[in-house]
C-alpha positions in Angstrom: -6.9 -18.0 -104.4 -8.5 -14.8 -105.4 -10.3 -13.4 -108.3 -10.0 -11.2 -111.1 -12.3 -7.7 -110.5 -13.2 -6.9 -113.6 -14.2 -10.4 -114.5 -16.2 -10.0 -111.1 -17.9 -7.4 -112.8 -19.3 -8.9 -115.7 -21.6 -11.2 -113.4 -24.4 -8.2 -113.0 -24.7 -8.4 -117.0 -24.7 -11.8 -117.4 -27.2 -13.0 -119.8 -28.6 -15.8 -117.6 -28.6 -13.8 -114.4 -30.4 -11.4 -116.0 -32.6 -13.7 -117.6 -33.2 -15.2 -114.2 -34.1 -12.4 -112.4 -35.6 -10.6 -115.3 -39.7 -9.6 -115.9 -40.2 -12.9 -117.8 -41.3 -16.0 -116.4 -39.8 -18.9 -116.9 -41.2 -22.5 -117.0 -39.4 -25.2 -114.5 -39.3 -27.3 -118.0 -37.6 -24.5 -120.4 -34.0 -25.1 -121.7 -32.6 -22.3 -120.4 -32.2 -24.0 -117.4 -29.7 -26.3 -118.7 -28.1 -23.6 -119.5 -27.9 -21.8 -116.2 -26.7 -24.8 -114.7 -24.0 -25.6 -117.0 -21.0 -24.0 -115.2 -18.2 -24.8 -113.3 -15.9 -23.5 -111.0 -14.5 -24.8 -107.8 -16.8 -23.0 -104.5 -15.7 -20.1 -102.7 -14.3 -21.9 -99.7 -13.8 -18.5 -97.3 -15.8 -15.6 -96.5 -13.6 -12.9 -98.2 -14.5 -15.0 -101.1 -18.1 -15.1 -101.0 -17.7 -11.2 -99.8 -17.0 -10.8 -103.4 -19.6 -12.9 -105.2 -22.4 -11.0 -102.9 -21.3 -7.7 -103.8 -21.2 -8.5 -108.0 -24.1 -10.4 -107.4 -26.5 -7.9 -105.1 -27.6 -6.0 -108.1 -29.1 -9.5 -109.5 -30.7 -10.3 -105.8 -32.8 -7.3 -105.8 -34.4 -7.6 -109.4 -35.3 -10.9 -108.3 -36.8 -9.9 -105.2 -38.8 -6.9 -107.3 -40.0 -8.9 -110.0 -40.4 -12.6 -108.4 -43.8 -12.2 -107.3 -44.8 -11.5 -110.7 -42.7 -13.9 -112.2 -42.4 -17.1 -109.7 -38.7 -18.1 -111.0 -37.8 -18.5 -107.5 -40.0 -21.1 -107.3 -39.1 -22.8 -110.5 -35.9 -23.1 -110.1 -36.4 -24.9 -106.7 -38.9 -27.1 -108.9 -35.8 -27.8 -111.0 -33.6 -28.5 -108.5 -36.3 -30.8 -106.5 -37.0 -32.6 -110.1 -32.7 -33.0 -110.2 -32.4 -34.1 -107.1 -35.1 -37.6 -107.3 -32.2 -39.4 -109.3 -29.4 -38.6 -106.7 -28.5 -41.6 -105.2 -28.8 -43.6 -108.3 -26.6 -41.2 -110.2 -24.1 -41.2 -107.5 -23.9 -45.5 -107.5 -23.8 -44.4 -111.4 -21.0 -42.4 -111.3 -23.2 -39.8 -113.5 -21.7 -36.8 -112.9 -23.2 -34.5 -115.4 -26.2 -35.1 -112.9 -24.9 -34.8 -110.1 -23.1 -31.1 -111.2 -26.2 -29.6 -112.6 -27.7 -30.3 -109.1 -25.1 -28.8 -107.2 -25.0 -25.8 -109.3 -28.7 -25.4 -109.1 -28.6 -25.6 -105.2 -25.5 -23.5 -105.0 -27.6 -20.6 -106.7 -30.6 -20.9 -104.4 -28.3 -21.0 -101.6 -27.1 -17.6 -102.8 -30.3 -16.1 -103.1 -32.0 -17.4 -100.1 -29.0 -15.9 -98.0 -29.9 -12.1 -99.3 -33.7 -13.1 -99.2 -33.3 -13.9 -95.9 -31.4 -11.0 -94.5 -33.7 -8.5 -96.1 -37.1 -9.9 -95.3 -39.2 -11.5 -93.0 -39.9 -15.2 -92.5 -43.5 -14.4 -93.5 -42.1 -12.2 -96.7 -40.1 -15.3 -97.6 -42.6 -17.9 -97.3 -45.2 -15.8 -100.2 -41.7 -15.6 -102.4 -41.6 -19.6 -102.2 -45.5 -19.7 -103.3 -45.5 -17.0 -106.0 -45.9 -18.8 -109.8 -46.6 -17.6 -113.1 -49.9 -16.3 -113.1 -52.2 -17.7 -115.7 -55.6 -18.5 -116.6 -57.2 -21.4 -114.9 -53.7 -21.8 -112.1 -55.6 -19.2 -109.9 -57.8 -21.9 -108.2 -54.9 -24.8 -107.6 -53.6 -24.8 -104.0 -49.7 -24.2 -104.0 -47.7 -26.8 -102.3 -45.9 -26.0 -99.9 -42.4 -25.1 -101.7 -40.0 -24.6 -98.0 -41.1 -27.4 -96.4 -40.4 -29.8 -99.8 -37.1 -28.0 -100.2 -36.1 -28.4 -96.7 -37.0 -31.7 -96.4 -35.1 -32.6 -100.1 -32.0 -30.9 -98.2 -31.9 -33.7 -95.4 -32.9 -36.4 -97.4 -29.9 -35.2 -99.5 -27.7 -35.4 -96.6 -28.5 -38.4 -94.9 -28.7 -40.7 -98.5 -26.7 -39.8 -100.8 -23.6 -41.5 -100.0 -20.2 -39.5 -99.5 -18.3 -39.6 -102.8 -15.7 -37.5 -104.5 -18.4 -36.6 -106.7 -21.1 -35.9 -104.2 -19.0 -34.1 -101.6 -19.9 -30.4 -103.0 -23.4 -31.4 -103.0 -23.6 -32.5 -99.8 -21.8 -29.7 -97.9 -23.7 -27.3 -100.1 -27.0 -29.2 -98.5 -25.8 -28.6 -95.0 -24.6 -24.6 -95.9 -28.5 -24.6 -97.5 -29.8 -25.7 -93.9 -27.5 -23.2 -92.4 -28.3 -20.0 -94.3 -31.8 -21.5 -93.9 -31.9 -21.2 -90.1 -30.1 -18.0 -90.2 -32.7 -15.2 -90.0 -31.7 -15.6 -86.2 -29.0 -13.3 -86.6 -30.9 -10.7 -87.7 -33.0 -10.4 -84.8 -32.1 -9.3 -81.1 -34.1 -11.4 -79.4 -34.3 -15.2 -79.2 -36.4 -16.5 -82.0 -39.1 -18.6 -80.1 -41.6 -18.9 -83.0 -40.3 -19.3 -86.5 -41.8 -21.1 -89.7 -38.5 -22.5 -90.3 -38.1 -24.3 -87.0 -41.9 -25.2 -87.3 -41.0 -27.3 -90.1 -37.5 -28.9 -89.0 -39.4 -30.1 -85.8 -42.2 -31.4 -87.2 -44.1 -32.4 -90.0 -41.9 -34.1 -93.0 -38.6 -33.4 -91.4 -39.5 -35.0 -88.3 -38.9 -38.6 -89.0 -35.4 -38.0 -90.5 -34.1 -36.2 -86.9 -32.2 -39.2 -85.8 -31.0 -39.5 -88.7 -29.8 -36.5 -89.6 -27.9 -36.2 -86.4 -26.7 -39.2 -87.1 -25.4 -38.2 -90.1 -23.8 -34.5 -89.2 -22.0 -36.6 -86.1 -20.1 -39.0 -88.6 -19.1 -36.5 -91.2 -17.5 -34.3 -88.0 -15.8 -38.1 -86.8 -14.5 -38.7 -90.2 -13.3 -34.9 -90.6 -13.3 -36.1 -95.2 -11.7 -33.2 -96.7 -12.7 -31.7 -99.7 -11.8 -33.6 -103.4 -9.1 -32.1 -105.0 -10.3 -29.4 -107.2 -11.5 -30.9 -110.6 -11.6 -34.4 -109.5 -15.1 -33.9 -108.6 -16.6 -33.2 -111.6 -15.2 -33.7 -114.9 -11.3 -33.4 -116.4 -10.5 -30.6 -118.6 -10.1 -31.8 -122.5 -7.2 -29.3 -122.9 -4.5 -28.6 -120.7 -5.0 -24.6 -119.5 -8.3 -24.6 -121.2 -11.7 -22.6 -120.0 -13.6 -23.1 -116.8 -16.0 -25.4 -118.7 -15.7 -29.3 -118.7 -16.0 -30.5 -121.9 -19.1 -32.1 -122.1 -20.3 -29.0 -121.3 -18.7 -26.7 -123.4 -21.6 -27.0 -126.1 -24.8 -26.5 -123.5 -23.5 -23.1 -122.0 -20.9 -20.3 -122.7 -21.6 -18.7 -119.8 -22.6 -17.7 -116.4 -19.3 -18.5 -114.7 -17.0 -18.3 -117.9 -15.9 -15.4 -116.1 -16.0 -16.4 -112.5 -12.6 -17.5 -111.4 -13.3 -17.7 -107.5 -11.0 -20.4 -106.8 -10.7 -21.6 -110.3 -9.7 -25.7 -110.9 -6.6 -24.6 -111.7 -6.2 -22.5 -108.7 -3.8 -23.6 -106.1 -5.1 -24.1 -102.3 -3.3 -22.9 -99.4 -2.2 -25.4 -96.4 -4.6 -24.5 -94.5 -7.8 -25.4 -96.8 -5.9 -28.5 -97.9 -5.4 -29.8 -94.2 -9.5 -28.7 -93.3 -12.6 -30.5 -93.7 -15.3 -28.4 -95.0 -17.8 -30.6 -94.7 -16.7 -31.6 -91.1 -16.7 -27.7 -90.1 -20.0 -27.0 -91.7 -21.9 -30.2 -90.4 -20.6 -29.5 -86.9 -21.8 -25.8 -87.2 -25.5 -27.1 -88.4 -25.7 -29.5 -85.4 -25.0 -27.1 -82.6 -27.7 -24.7 -84.0 -30.1 -27.2 -84.7 -29.2 -28.6 -80.9 -29.7 -25.0 -79.7 -33.2 -24.4 -81.3 -36.1 -23.3 -78.8 -38.4 -26.2 -77.6 -41.9 -25.3 -78.9 -44.7 -24.4 -77.6 -46.0 -28.1 -77.5 -43.0 -30.0 -78.6 -39.5 -30.3 -77.3 -36.6 -29.5 -79.7 -36.2 -33.1 -81.4 -32.4 -32.5 -82.3 -31.6 -31.8 -78.8 -33.7 -35.1 -77.6 -31.3 -36.9 -80.4 -28.2 -35.4 -78.6 -29.3 -36.1 -75.5 -30.1 -40.0 -75.6 -28.2 -41.6 -78.6 -26.1 -44.8 -77.6 -22.7 -46.6 -78.0 -23.0 -49.4 -81.0 -21.7 -51.7 -78.5 -25.0 -51.2 -76.3 -27.2 -53.8 -76.8 -30.3 -52.8 -74.1 -33.3 -51.4 -75.5 -34.0 -47.9 -76.5 -36.7 -45.9 -74.1 -40.0 -45.8 -75.8 -40.3 -42.2 -74.8 -37.7 -41.1 -77.0 -38.2 -42.2 -80.6 -34.9 -39.8 -82.0 -32.4 -42.3 -80.4 -30.0 -44.0 -82.5 -26.5 -45.7 -82.4 -23.0 -44.7 -82.8 -19.4 -45.5 -82.8 -18.2 -43.7 -78.7 -14.8 -44.8 -80.0 -14.5 -43.0 -83.5 -16.7 -40.1 -81.6 -13.8 -40.2 -78.4 -11.1 -40.0 -81.1 -12.6 -36.8 -83.0 -13.1 -35.1 -79.7 -9.7 -35.8 -78.4 -8.4 -34.2 -82.1 -10.6 -31.4 -82.6 -10.5 -29.6 -79.4 -8.4 -26.3 -80.8 -11.9 -25.4 -82.5 -14.4 -24.0 -80.2 -17.2 -25.9 -82.1 -15.7 -28.8 -80.8 -15.1 -27.5 -77.6 -18.7 -26.9 -77.3 -20.1 -30.0 -79.0 -17.8 -32.1 -75.9 -19.9 -29.8 -73.5 -22.7 -30.7 -74.5 -22.6 -34.5 -75.0 -20.8 -34.7 -71.2 -23.7 -32.5 -69.7 -26.3 -33.7 -71.8 -25.7 -36.9 -72.6 -25.1 -40.0 -69.5 -24.5 -42.6 -72.1 -21.6 -40.4 -73.5 -20.4 -39.1 -70.0 -20.3 -42.8 -68.6 -18.1 -43.8 -71.6 -15.7 -41.2 -71.2 -15.1 -41.1 -67.6 -14.3 -45.3 -67.9 -11.6 -44.0 -70.3 -7.8 -45.4 -69.5 -6.8 -42.8 -72.3 -8.3 -39.8 -70.7 -5.3 -37.8 -70.9 -6.0 -37.3 -74.6 -9.1 -35.6 -73.8 -8.1 -33.5 -70.8 -4.5 -32.5 -72.1 -6.1 -30.6 -75.2 -8.6 -29.1 -72.4 -6.0 -27.8 -70.6 -3.9 -26.4 -73.3 -6.8 -24.6 -74.2 -7.1 -22.8 -70.5 -3.1 -23.0 -70.9 -3.1 -20.7 -73.6 -6.2 -17.7 -72.2 -5.0 -14.9 -73.1 -5.6 -16.0 -77.2 -8.7 -17.6 -76.5 -12.1 -16.4 -76.3 -13.9 -15.9 -73.4 -16.7 -18.2 -74.3 -14.1 -21.1 -75.4 -12.6 -20.6 -72.1 -15.8 -20.9 -70.1 -16.7 -24.4 -71.9 -13.5 -25.7 -71.7 -13.6 -25.0 -67.7 -16.7 -26.7 -67.3 -15.6 -29.7 -69.0 -13.4 -29.9 -66.4 -15.8 -29.5 -63.8 -18.0 -31.9 -65.0 -15.6 -34.4 -65.4 -14.0 -33.6 -61.7 -17.3 -34.6 -59.9 -16.6 -38.0 -60.8 -14.7 -39.5 -57.8 -12.7 -42.1 -60.5 -11.8 -39.3 -62.4 -10.3 -37.8 -60.1 -8.3 -40.5 -58.5 -6.9 -41.5 -61.9 -5.8 -38.6 -62.9 -3.3 -38.9 -60.5 -2.1 -42.2 -61.9 -1.4 -41.1 -65.2 2.5 -40.0 -65.7 3.4 -37.9 -68.8 6.3 -37.0 -70.3 7.9 -33.4 -71.2 4.6 -31.2 -71.6 6.0 -28.7 -74.4 3.4 -26.2 -74.2 3.6 -25.7 -70.1 6.4 -22.3 -70.8 7.0 -21.4 -67.2 8.6 -24.6 -65.9 10.5 -27.7 -67.6 8.4 -30.4 -66.8 10.1 -33.7 -67.4 7.4 -35.7 -65.4 4.3 -34.8 -63.7 0.8 -36.6 -63.4 -2.1 -35.6 -65.3 -3.9 -34.4 -62.2 -1.0 -32.0 -61.2 -0.7 -30.6 -64.1 -4.6 -29.8 -64.0 -3.9 -28.2 -60.9 -1.1 -26.4 -62.6 -3.0 -24.8 -65.4 -6.4 -24.2 -63.2 -4.4 -22.3 -60.9 -2.6 -20.2 -63.7 -6.3 -19.8 -65.2 -7.3 -18.3 -61.8 -4.2 -16.1 -61.3 -4.5 -15.3 -64.7 -8.3 -13.8 -64.0 -6.9 -12.1 -61.0 -4.8 -9.8 -62.7 -6.9 -9.4 -65.6 -10.7 -9.8 -66.7 -11.3 -10.3 -62.6 -14.5 -12.6 -63.8 -16.3 -13.9 -60.7 -18.0 -17.0 -62.5 -14.3 -18.2 -63.7 -12.8 -17.9 -60.7 -16.1 -19.7 -59.4 -15.6 -22.8 -61.2 -12.0 -22.9 -61.2 -12.1 -22.8 -57.7 -15.3 -25.7 -58.0 -13.2 -28.1 -59.8 -10.0 -28.2 -57.3 -12.6 -29.1 -54.6 -13.6 -31.4 -56.6 -10.4 -33.1 -56.8 -9.0 -32.2 -53.6 -10.0 -35.2 -51.6 -8.5 -37.2 -54.1 -5.1 -35.2 -54.3 -2.2 -37.8 -55.0 1.3 -37.5 -54.4 0.9 -33.9 -56.0 4.2 -32.6 -58.0 6.3 -30.2 -56.2 5.9 -27.6 -58.5 1.9 -28.1 -57.9 2.0 -28.2 -54.3 4.1 -24.9 -54.8 1.4 -23.3 -56.5 -1.2 -24.0 -54.6 0.7 -22.1 -51.1 1.3 -19.8 -53.9 -1.8 -18.8 -54.8 -3.2 -18.5 -51.3 0.1 -15.9 -50.9 -1.2 -14.3 -53.6 -4.8 -13.9 -52.2 -3.3 -13.1 -49.2 -1.6 -10.0 -50.2 -4.8 -9.1 -52.4 -6.9 -8.9 -49.0 -4.4 -7.3 -46.7 -4.5 -4.4 -49.7 -7.7 -4.3 -49.7 -8.3 -4.1 -45.8 -6.0 -1.3 -45.8 -7.9 0.6 -48.3 -10.9 0.1 -46.6 -9.7 1.5 -43.5 -7.5 4.8 -45.0 -11.1 5.2 -46.5 -13.1 5.0 -43.2 -10.4 7.0 -41.7 -10.4 10.3 -44.0 -12.7 12.8 -44.1 -14.8 13.3 -47.4 -16.6 16.5 -49.0 -19.0 16.5 -51.0 -17.4 17.1 -54.3 -15.4 13.7 -53.7 -15.7 11.3 -56.4 -17.7 7.7 -54.8 -15.6 5.5 -53.2 -15.1 2.0 -54.3 -17.1 -0.6 -52.6 -14.2 -2.0 -50.5 -16.7 -4.1 -48.8 -17.7 -6.2 -51.4 -14.3 -6.5 -52.5 -13.5 -7.4 -49.4 -15.7 -10.0 -48.9 -15.7 -11.8 -52.6 -11.6 -12.3 -51.4 -12.6 -13.7 -48.5 -14.8 -16.1 -50.2 -11.9 -17.1 -52.7 -9.9 -17.3 -49.7 -12.3 -19.4 -47.5 -12.4 -22.0 -50.1 -8.7 -22.5 -50.9 -8.7 -23.0 -47.3 -11.1 -25.5 -47.6 -9.5 -27.3 -50.5 -6.1 -27.5 -48.6 -7.9 -28.7 -45.2 -9.9 -31.5 -47.7 -6.4 -32.7 -48.7 -5.0 -32.6 -45.5 -8.1 -34.5 -43.8 -8.2 -37.2 -46.9 -4.9 -37.9 -47.9 -2.0 -36.0 -46.0 0.5 -38.9 -46.0 0.0 -39.0 -50.5 0.9 -35.3 -50.5 4.9 -34.8 -48.4 5.2 -32.0 -50.8 2.0 -29.9 -50.2 2.9 -30.5 -46.1 6.6 -28.9 -47.2 5.2 -26.3 -48.6 2.9 -25.1 -46.2 5.6 -25.6 -43.7 7.9 -23.2 -45.9 5.4 -20.5 -46.4 3.9 -21.4 -42.5 3.8 -17.5 -41.9 1.2 -16.7 -44.4 -1.6 -18.6 -42.2 -0.7 -16.8 -38.8 -3.2 -13.5 -39.7 -6.1 -16.3 -40.7 -5.8 -18.1 -37.3 -8.3 -15.9 -35.4 -10.0 -14.5 -38.4 -13.9 -15.3 -37.5 -14.0 -16.1 -41.1 -11.5 -19.0 -41.2 -11.3 -20.0 -37.4 -12.8 -22.9 -37.8 -11.5 -24.3 -40.7 -8.0 -23.0 -39.8 -7.7 -25.3 -36.9 -6.7 -28.6 -39.2 -4.0 -26.3 -41.0 -3.0 -25.1 -37.4 -2.8 -28.4 -36.2 -0.9 -30.2 -39.0 1.8 -27.2 -39.5 2.6 -27.4 -35.5 2.5 -31.7 -35.1 5.3 -31.5 -38.3 7.2 -28.2 -37.1 7.7 -30.2 -33.7 9.4 -33.0 -35.8 11.3 -30.9 -37.4 12.8 -28.8 -34.5 13.6 -32.0 -32.7 15.1 -33.9 -35.8 17.7 -30.2 -35.4 18.9 -27.6 -37.2 20.6 -27.4 -41.5 18.4 -30.5 -42.6 18.0 -31.5 -45.9 15.2 -31.4 -48.5 15.3 -34.9 -49.0 15.4 -35.1 -45.2 12.7 -33.2 -44.2 10.7 -34.6 -47.0 11.7 -37.8 -45.1 10.4 -36.3 -41.6 7.3 -35.5 -43.1 6.5 -39.1 -44.5 6.8 -40.4 -41.1 5.2 -37.9 -39.2 2.4 -38.3 -41.6 2.0 -42.2 -40.2 2.3 -41.2 -36.7 -0.4 -38.3 -36.9 -3.5 -39.6 -35.3 -6.5 -39.0 -38.0 -8.8 -38.5 -34.9 -7.3 -35.3 -34.3 -8.5 -33.5 -37.5 -11.7 -32.6 -37.7 -14.1 -33.4 -40.5 -15.4 -31.0 -42.9 -18.2 -31.9 -45.0 -16.8 -33.5 -48.1 -16.2 -30.6 -50.9 -18.6 -31.3 -53.8 -19.5 -29.0 -56.5 -21.8 -29.8 -59.1 -22.6 -28.0 -62.3 -25.7 -26.5 -62.8 -26.6 -24.6 -66.0 -28.0 -21.4 -65.5 -32.0 -20.6 -66.3 -32.9 -19.8 -70.2 -29.4 -21.2 -71.5 -30.4 -20.1 -74.7 -29.8 -16.8 -73.8 -26.1 -17.5 -74.1 -25.9 -20.6 -76.1 -28.1 -18.9 -79.2 -25.7 -16.0 -79.4 -23.0 -17.9 -79.5 -23.4 -21.0 -81.4 -24.4 -18.2 -84.2 -21.4 -15.8 -83.7 -19.1 -19.3 -84.3 -21.1 -19.6 -87.3 -20.6 -16.3 -88.4 -16.9 -16.2 -87.7 -16.1 -19.1 -89.7 -13.9 -18.8 -92.3 -15.9 -21.9 -94.5 -18.4 -20.9 -96.9 -20.4 -18.3 -95.5 -20.7 -14.5 -95.3 -22.7 -11.9 -94.1 -22.7 -8.3 -94.0 -21.9 -7.0 -90.1 -24.1 -4.2 -90.9 -27.2 -6.6 -90.7 -26.4 -8.5 -87.8 -28.3 -8.1 -85.1 -28.2 -11.0 -82.8 -24.5 -9.8 -81.5 -22.0 -7.6 -81.8 -19.9 -7.6 -84.4 -16.1 -7.0 -83.5 -15.1 -4.3 -86.3 -11.4 -5.7 -86.1 
């Protein structure tokens, strides 16, 4: 894929583009439109190619911005597109390639123009550009229809009503992309948009009845992961080998808006990455996330979020609630499969988070699956490769685990799933391990990574909350998982001693007024002690509720018993240490009675026998450890910039100048 720079440089001088952006108004019935729209190329599929296109056509766009108030040519182009879309469904059924081809080309030009307009003007100014028309005698009294709403409604109808075929793939993708571009005004504002003309049209009026159908179609696009048809298969076949970019039937119509334009041309070879991807699935998911995270109107909740919160399985025969007109049904099995397969991307993980958090039907279905490992393993792999992921992706993966661990059935079932040869886990060869033990290993590894690198309290809290939720249901912990639990406690203990020593030395030292301010050791100590307390509660919860199921944890506890000595008399840990101290004393005594030089197997046998003999009433009962994920207040302050950063960084079909972005800081790398 690439472009010939000399050819691209000719675009600003192209006669058709110059006429479109010129000073002369063009009637929507002018034959010019047939000439303008009779070009062929494979649309750019990455932001680098689109950057070249935008740079080459910026002068044309600026000219149109300047001249459009007098000519109304933008409105005429849109009306030409609207007229051609009225027969699109029939054209698809009749395999009318030419009609679909020209409608797609019209929409592609509209999308390119819109992106420039939206990045350079307010919504109010944009709305004015949609209302300008050629001023002819007698036209001043006529009311101008709202072209923005008509175009938005037309795009939604195109997405939900046109069947997805090879010949309609490109125009379906372009319709989804154009809706994203319409909503991209948020990128050019630092503050979250709460009042927007585009939002208003999408959440009310003519677009509103299509809400559930649009959400359902976008979800099915994500589920199906339809790949882009091979270049040239979705329009006309060339008449001659190696011929020009124009196809035979169109060669007599125009000589060329895009005859010079070879970005991803018919003869170019797609990269392996693009061959394996589905641009429509990617863009559909991004649009769905954008729509779901629009802010509520003062008097109207976001209907797209309502639809996502309430859709049901196709096998669910219960009646829909009358309070939600946007509910619909979708195949949960297909959705689950797609979610399992696509978790490498941020946007698929964010969708999974939204569905588990907001849609109780999806959450109930997922927790009832007997192949839950297909969903959990990709999430664990995200956390395992924490160094390679952005922090938002890691947070979403972790919160998904936290939501899942709120369910006791999940916490039991994960210890019953036995996995073989986890190849991506590099620290140790795991030939056989339960899903529960692997989950514990990955979460502990994330905590340790956070302690040494990011030091994020929020990450710590959620990791420990997930472990705490599972602790009462720990079953047959793998030897290595049990070791890592105690190793984490050892690491925390050393850190506690180090900070305590630093705090003590700073209090003893005499400081002059010129010395720099001291670190807040008291605060550091408080945070570490909170984490240590939680780790002790997790160990205690396991011992209290499932001691006889976890001989490997008791073994690890006895092996490192000296670690716990210093916390016996500590006022913050005395109560929780009683049970741990009792277990250590009880089993130490039994091992001493068995004599010295005991093998590992013999020690484990003694522990198993002792677990049966230990009277349960001797262990003090503490309140059950249960943590529930609660979304922060004003979640849009987090999610809207996050979603738009995903759109911005998507390699498919969109490019914005990083200097124009206001919503978030663009990484210069």
